[in-house]
C-alpha positions in Angstrom: -67.4 -123.3 59.8 -66.0 -120.3 61.6 -66.6 -119.3 65.2 -67.3 -115.6 65.8 -68.8 -116.0 69.3 -65.7 -114.3 70.9 -66.0 -111.2 68.7 -67.4 -108.1 70.3 -71.2 -108.3 70.3 -71.6 -104.7 69.3 -69.5 -105.2 66.1 -71.3 -108.4 65.1 -74.7 -106.8 65.7 -73.8 -103.8 63.5 -72.6 -106.1 60.8 -75.8 -108.2 60.9 -77.9 -105.1 60.8 -76.0 -103.9 57.8 -76.7 -107.1 55.9 -80.3 -107.0 56.9 -80.5 -103.5 55.4 -78.8 -104.5 52.2 -81.4 -107.3 51.7 -84.3 -105.1 52.9 -85.1 -107.5 55.8 -86.7 -105.9 58.9 -86.5 -108.6 61.6 -83.8 -110.9 62.8 -86.1 -113.9 62.5 -86.7 -113.2 58.8 -83.0 -112.7 58.3 -82.2 -116.1 59.9 -84.8 -117.7 57.5 -83.1 -115.9 54.6 -79.7 -117.2 55.7 -81.0 -120.8 55.7 -82.5 -120.5 52.3 -79.5 -118.6 50.7 -76.1 -120.2 51.4 -74.4 -117.4 49.5 -75.6 -114.9 52.1 -73.8 -116.8 54.8 -70.6 -116.2 52.9 -71.5 -112.5 52.5 -72.2 -112.2 56.2 -68.9 -113.8 57.2 -67.0 -111.4 54.8 -68.8 -108.5 56.5 -67.7 -109.7 59.9 -64.1 -109.7 58.6 -63.5 -105.9 58.5 -60.9 -105.5 55.8 -59.2 -102.2 56.6 -55.5 -102.2 55.7 -52.8 -100.3 53.9 -49.1 -100.2 53.3 -47.0 -98.9 56.3 -50.1 -98.0 58.3 -49.0 -95.6 61.0 -45.7 -95.0 59.3 -43.8 -93.8 62.4 -44.8 -97.1 64.1 -43.3 -99.0 61.2 -40.1 -97.0 61.5 -39.9 -97.8 65.2 -40.4 -101.5 64.4 -37.7 -101.3 61.7 -35.2 -99.9 64.2 -35.9 -102.8 66.5 -35.7 -105.4 63.7 -32.4 -104.0 62.6 -31.1 -104.3 66.2 -32.4 -107.8 66.4 -30.4 -108.8 63.2 -27.2 -107.7 65.0 -27.6 -110.6 67.4 -28.5 -113.1 64.7 -25.8 -115.2 63.0 -25.3 -114.4 59.3 -27.3 -116.8 57.0 -29.8 -117.6 59.8 -33.5 -117.3 59.3 -35.8 -114.4 60.3 -39.4 -115.4 60.4 -42.4 -113.1 60.7 -46.1 -113.8 61.0 -49.0 -111.4 60.1 -52.3 -112.8 61.3 -55.4 -111.0 59.9 -53.3 -109.9 56.9 -56.4 -109.2 54.7 -55.2 -108.4 51.1 -51.5 -108.5 52.1 -50.3 -104.9 52.4 -49.1 -105.3 55.9 -47.3 -108.6 55.2 -45.4 -107.0 52.3 -44.7 -103.9 54.5 -43.0 -106.2 57.1 -41.1 -108.0 54.4 -39.8 -104.7 53.0 -38.6 -103.3 56.3 -36.8 -106.6 57.0 -35.1 -106.5 53.6 -34.1 -102.9 54.2 -32.5 -103.9 57.6 -30.7 -106.8 55.8 -29.4 -104.4 53.2 -28.2 -102.0 55.9 -26.5 -104.8 57.8 -24.4 -105.9 54.8 -25.1 -109.5 55.7 -27.2 -112.3 54.3 -30.3 -113.8 56.0 -33.1 -116.1 54.9 -36.5 -114.2 55.3 -39.9 -115.9 55.6 -43.0 -113.8 56.2 -46.3 -115.6 56.7 -49.5 -113.7 56.0 -52.7 -115.4 57.2 -56.4 -114.5 57.1 -59.9 -116.1 57.3 -60.9 -114.6 53.9 -59.8 -116.9 51.0 -60.5 -114.2 48.4 -58.4 -111.7 50.3 -55.5 -114.2 50.4 -55.8 -114.7 46.6 -55.4 -110.9 46.1 -52.4 -110.9 48.5 -50.6 -113.7 46.6 -50.9 -111.7 43.4 -49.4 -108.7 45.1 -50.9 -106.2 42.7 -52.4 -103.0 44.1 -54.1 -99.8 42.8 -52.2 -96.6 41.9 -53.5 -95.0 45.1 -50.8 -96.8 47.2 -48.5 -94.0 46.3 -50.0 -92.0 49.2 -48.7 -94.7 51.6 -45.5 -95.8 49.9 -42.7 -93.3 49.3 -40.9 -92.9 45.9 -37.8 -94.7 47.1 -39.7 -97.8 48.1 -41.9 -97.8 45.0 -38.8 -97.8 42.8 -37.0 -100.5 44.8 -39.8 -102.9 45.7 -42.6 -102.4 43.2 -43.1 -102.6 39.4 -45.6 -100.3 37.6 -48.1 -102.4 35.7 -50.4 -100.2 33.7 -52.5 -98.4 36.3 -51.3 -100.6 39.2 -48.3 -101.4 41.2 -47.1 -105.0 41.7 -44.7 -106.1 44.5 -41.5 -107.3 42.9 -40.9 -111.0 42.7 -37.8 -110.8 45.0 -40.1 -109.6 47.7 -43.1 -111.9 46.9 -40.9 -115.0 47.0 -40.3 -114.4 50.7 -44.0 -114.0 51.6 -46.3 -117.0 52.0 -50.0 -116.5 52.3 -52.5 -119.0 53.7 -56.1 -119.2 55.1 -55.8 -119.6 58.9 -57.9 -118.8 61.9 -55.7 -117.3 64.7 -58.4 -118.2 67.2 -59.0 -121.9 66.5 -56.1 -123.1 64.3 -52.7 -124.1 65.7 -50.4 -121.1 65.9 -47.3 -120.6 63.8 -44.1 -121.0 65.8 -40.5 -119.9 66.1 -41.4 -116.4 65.0 -39.0 -113.4 65.4 -41.8 -110.9 64.6 -45.6 -111.0 64.8 -47.6 -108.1 63.5 -51.2 -108.4 64.4 -52.6 -104.9 64.2 -56.3 -103.9 64.7 -57.6 -107.4 65.1 -57.7 -107.7 68.9 -60.0 -104.6 69.0 -62.7 -106.8 67.5 -62.3 -109.5 70.1 -64.1 -109.5 73.5 -62.0 -109.6 76.7 -62.2 -113.4 77.1 -61.0 -114.0 73.5 -58.2 -111.5 73.9 -57.1 -113.4 77.1 -56.9 -116.5 75.0 -55.1 -115.1 72.0 -52.4 -112.9 73.6 -50.6 -115.9 75.3 -50.8 -117.7 72.0 -48.9 -114.9 70.4 -46.2 -115.1 73.1 -46.0 -118.9 72.6 -45.5 -118.4 68.8 -42.6 -116.0 69.3 -38.9 -116.8 69.9 -37.3 -115.5 73.1 -37.1 -111.7 72.7 -39.3 -111.8 69.6 -41.3 -108.7 68.7 -45.1 -108.2 68.8 -46.5 -105.2 66.9 -50.1 -104.3 67.7 -52.4 -101.5 66.6 -52.3 -98.2 68.5 -55.6 -98.9 70.2 -54.5 -102.3 71.4 -52.5 -103.6 74.4 -51.3 -106.9 75.9 -53.7 -106.3 78.7 -52.9 -108.2 81.9 -50.1 -110.2 80.4 -47.2 -108.0 81.5 -45.3 -111.2 82.7 -45.3 -112.4 79.0 -44.1 -109.2 77.3 -41.9 -106.2 77.9 -43.0 -102.9 76.4 -40.5 -101.5 74.0 -42.6 -98.7 72.5 -45.7 -97.7 74.4 -46.9 -95.2 71.8 -46.8 -97.6 68.8 -47.5 -100.8 70.8 -44.3 -102.7 70.2 -43.6 -105.5 72.7 -40.9 -108.1 73.3 -41.6 -111.7 74.4 -40.4 -112.2 77.9 -40.9 -114.7 80.8 -41.5 -118.4 80.5 -43.7 -120.0 77.9 -47.1 -121.0 79.2 -47.0 -124.3 77.3 -48.5 -125.3 74.0 -51.8 -123.7 73.4 -54.7 -126.1 73.2 
C-alpha cells in the first residue's frame, strides 16, 4: 500500500538485489513470483526500502546551530504559547527526542513557559513502536553527553530510557510524507537524510509541502547532503553548512 516509485531507482534496485541474495533467488522474475507467494517478504522488502539510519544529535554541531535559532525564535513567541515541531522519517525516534531536548533546553534558558509538541512520523510501524517506548541501548552514550543523559534519561538495566517529562511532549504516528496530508502550523521541521533517497521529481513535490507546513519564519533542518534545490523563493538560508533554512515568501496553497 506504499508508493516507492519516486525513490531513486539505484537505491530501490540495490535493496531488491539485497533481498534476492538473502533468499538465494537469481532472477527478478523468480523474485516477483516469490513475493506473490510469500506476503511476509513484501513487508521485509518494504522495511529494506526504509533505510533506518539514525542517532541522537546526529551532526552535533548542526544541532547546536539549530538550538541557537530555536532559542532566538522563542524570544519572539509570547510566553505560554505553543512551539510545534515535526520530524518526518523519524525511524526509531532518536531525532524526534533530540529536537524535544534542545527545545526544552531553550525554554529552560529563557526562564519562560511554553507548550511543546513534537510529532515524529515514519512509514515503519515497528520503528514507531520502538520510538514510543523511548528505550535505547547503552551505546547512545557516544552520542549523548553526560549532562543530557543525567537530565533527560533514566538508566534502566543496560539501557537508557527517555524521561517521561520529555516523552509526554513527543507524539509518534505512522505517516507517509509523500502521500498523506502534511502536518501544519509547525515552527520547526527536521527532515534529515530522507530527501537524498527521493528522485528529483519527488523532491520538487515534497519541498514545497514542507514550506506549506511551516509557520512564517519556521525552521527547516535538512541533512548535510541535502538542499532546498530550486525553491529559493520559499526559503531563506540561515546556515549553509548545516542546511538550516527559514520559511519565506508566500504559501503556494494547500498541497493536493
